[in-house]
N, C-alpha and C positions, 0 to 999 in steps of 0.2 A: 206665837205657840205657848203650850201647855203642857209645863210637867206633870206627869203623874207616876205617882209612888205607891206601888201598894205592896206593906212590908210585912211579911210573911215570916212564921218561926225558920224557915231554912233558907229562903231568899224571896228579895226585894224585886220585885217587878219594877221598870221602871219604864216607860214610855212617855218619847213626844209626840203629840196631837197640834191639826189645828183647828178650825170651828166646826170638822164634819167627821173627823175621825184620827187613829193613831197611823204616823206615819212612822216610827223606829221603836223598836224595841229591844230593851236590854235586860237582861237576869244577871243579881251579881251577890255573893252570900251575903247574908243577915247575920251581920258579926258585931254584938256590944261593945266591942272593946277597940274599936275603929273610931278616931274624932274626927268631930266638925269639918276640918282638912282633909283630913281621909276620903272623908265622902265626897267632899267636893272637889277635891283633884281628881276622884273616879271618875264624878261628872265631866269635869273639863275633857280628860281625855275623851271619852264618852260623843260629847258633845262634838269636839273637835276633829276626828275622824271623820265626821259626818257633815264637816263644814257649816256644824251651829257655834255658836258660842253662849255665854252666859247673858248675853243683854237681848239675846233672841227671846228668854222665856218669857213671857208678861205674866204669867200665874202659874202656882203650883197647889196642887191638891195631894192628899195622901194618905190610906188609911190603913193601921196599926194593928196587931196585934201583938206587940213588942212594946210596951209602955216604957221600958227603959231605954230603948232608943229613940222616944220623942224629940226629949228636948237637943239632941244631938244634931237630928236632924233640921229641925225648925230654925238652931242654932246658922248650922248651914248656908239653910234655904238665904236666911236675915243678913248672912255676911255674905255669900259668893253673888246670889239671885236679886240683893236688895230686896226682897219683898215676902211678905208672912204667909205661908201656906195654911191653905184650909184645912182643918183637920178630919174626916169624917168623925162624926159620934150620933149618939142620941138626939143630941139638938141640931143637926145640920139641917136642912131643908132637903127633903126627898118626894118624889111623886108617889112613893107609896104610902100607906099606913102601918109604920107596927107596930104588931097586936103582941107583946115580948115584954115580961112581966121587968127582970134587972139587965138593962142594959145589951143589946145584940151589939157581935161586934163588929166592927169597919167592913172587916173583909165579907161579912155576910150581908149586910147592908149594902154595899159596892154591889155585889152576887144579884141579891135580889131586882135591886134597880135596873140595871142593865138584862137582866132575863124576861122580867115585866115589859118593859120600854121596848125590847127586840123581838119576842117571842110569842109576847103575851100573854095571859092568864085564862086557868090556872097552870102554873109551871110550877115542876120539882126542882130544884138544884143540887146536884151531887157536886161538892168539891172536894177533889180527891188530893187533899195535902199531905203535910206532917200529920195532920187530923183528916176524917174524913168527914166531912158535914153535910145534912141534907137541911134542904131550905124548902119554906112553901109557900108561894104568892099563888092567892085565888082568882079567880074571874074578875071581881071585884079589885081586885090591886091591894089586896089587907095580908101582909104578912104574917099566918098565923101560927109557925111555930117548926117545926122540925128534931132533927136528934144529931147526937156526933158522937161519933166512934174513933178507934182507933187510925191512925193513920197504917199505911204496909209501909211505909220507911221506919216510923217508930218503933212498930213490932221488931221489922231485922234487928234495930239497931236492942230491944229488948232482950229479944233471944242472946244475943251475940254479949249481954252485959252480965244478964244473968242466969247463964246455962255454959260452964264453963268448957263446954265439947264445940258446941254448937260456934261455925264461926262466919263472919260476916259475907256475906255473899251477892253477886250482881244477881238485879231485879229484873230478870228476865222467863219470861214463857218459857217450860219446859217441853220435852218432846213430849211424853206422855203423862197424863194426870199421876199415875202411878210410878215412882219415883224408885229406881236402883240403888240410889247412892244418898248421901247426905244432904249435899248441896242440891240433888233434884225433890229431896224430900221436902227442905224445906223452901223451894222454892213453889212447890204444886202448892204447899199447903199455904202460906203464904198470897199469893197469887188466887189460887182458884177458892182461898179459903174467903178472900176480900171481893171476888166478882160478888161471891156466893153470898154473903152479907149486905153488898148493896144492891146486888137483885132481889134480894128477899125483903129488903126495906121498904126500894121503889113500890111491889107489889103492895106492902101494908097501906102504904099513904096511898095508894091508887083507892084503896075503900074506905078514905075516909070522906067523910060528906062533901060535894062537891068535886071532888080529884078523881074522878072514874078516869075519866079522858084526859088526865092531863100530863102535857108533855115531858118531858124528862129532859133535861140541858145537864153534860157534863164538862167539869173543866178543872182546871187544876194538873200539876207533872204528871201523876198518875192515871190521868183518866182512860190515855187511849193504851196502859198496859192493861187496865181491866177488859176496855173493849175486844182486842184482841182475843180473849177468852168468850165472852159474849155481848153481842152490842145489838140483841132482840129489844134491851130493855131501854137502852139510850136513843133519842130521837135527833140529839143535837151534839157534837164535841165543839165549845168553845175555849178555844186555850187562852183569848183576851177577851173573856166575860168581865173580869175584873176595872181592866182598863177602860172597858167601853160603857161602865157602871160610870168610873171614877168622872172621865169627861164631863157624858151627863149630868151630874152630882156640882160638879166645875161651872158647869154654862149655869143651872137653876140658880145656883148658889152667888152666881154672878150680874149676869143678862137678864134672869127670868124668863129665858126664851122657850124652856124646856116644858112641855106638860104632858103627862103620860094622858092617851088618847084609847086607851086598850079598853 
C-alpha cells in the first residue's frame, strides 16, 4: 500500500492507496506543534481501525504547503514506517511541464497532474481551501499559470479578528441573498461573494488563448459550498483530486509506468 499525504494550511488529507486507486481516506488537523510520535500514533490508530499496520505501507509521498511541519512528518515516516517519503516539489518528475517562475506549490502541482491525467487539457483547476487557487493546464500539458485569492474561511476569520462586532459564523448558504441580520449578511457576503469571485475569474481565464473550451474541475473543502450557489461554471467536483495526483506522482517517480497521453 502507498501512503499519500497532502498537507494544507488547515487540514492534512491522508490516503491509503493500492496500485490503482485510493482505498481509504482521512482528514486530520494541520498542527505544527505535534511531534513525530503524535503523528505516528494518530496514523497507527487510523490504520488499525481499518485492519492495516505500518508494515503494510511500502512507500509514502507527501505534498506540503507548510514547510515548518515537513521535518516532523519526514522523521515520523522514517521512524514508524521505515521509509523515506518522496516530497513533492519543483525537482520531482511530473508528467506535465511547469511554466512558472519561482517555485509552484506542491498542492498545485499534484492538482494539475491529476486534472490533466484524468480529464485532459485544456483544464482549469479551482482549489477552494484556505486560499482559493486557480491553475491552468493547456492542451499540450503545460501548467501556464493561474491566480491566488483569499479563501472563504480565511476571510471569515479575518472578520472575527479585525471587526470587533462581527462574530465567527457557520458557513452555510443563507435562505436569501439579502440578509436581515448580521449573521445572514455575513453568510451572504462571504458565500455569494466568493462564488462571484470564482465565476468571474474562471470566465476571464476562458478568454485566454487556448482556454475557450476548457473544462473546470473544482476541489477543496469549500468547493461544494460554492456550487450550491452556482454550478454552471464548474464541470467536475473532485474532492480527491490531490490524492489522485499524489498516487500518479508516486508511481511515476518509483516505477516509471505512468505517461501522460492526453
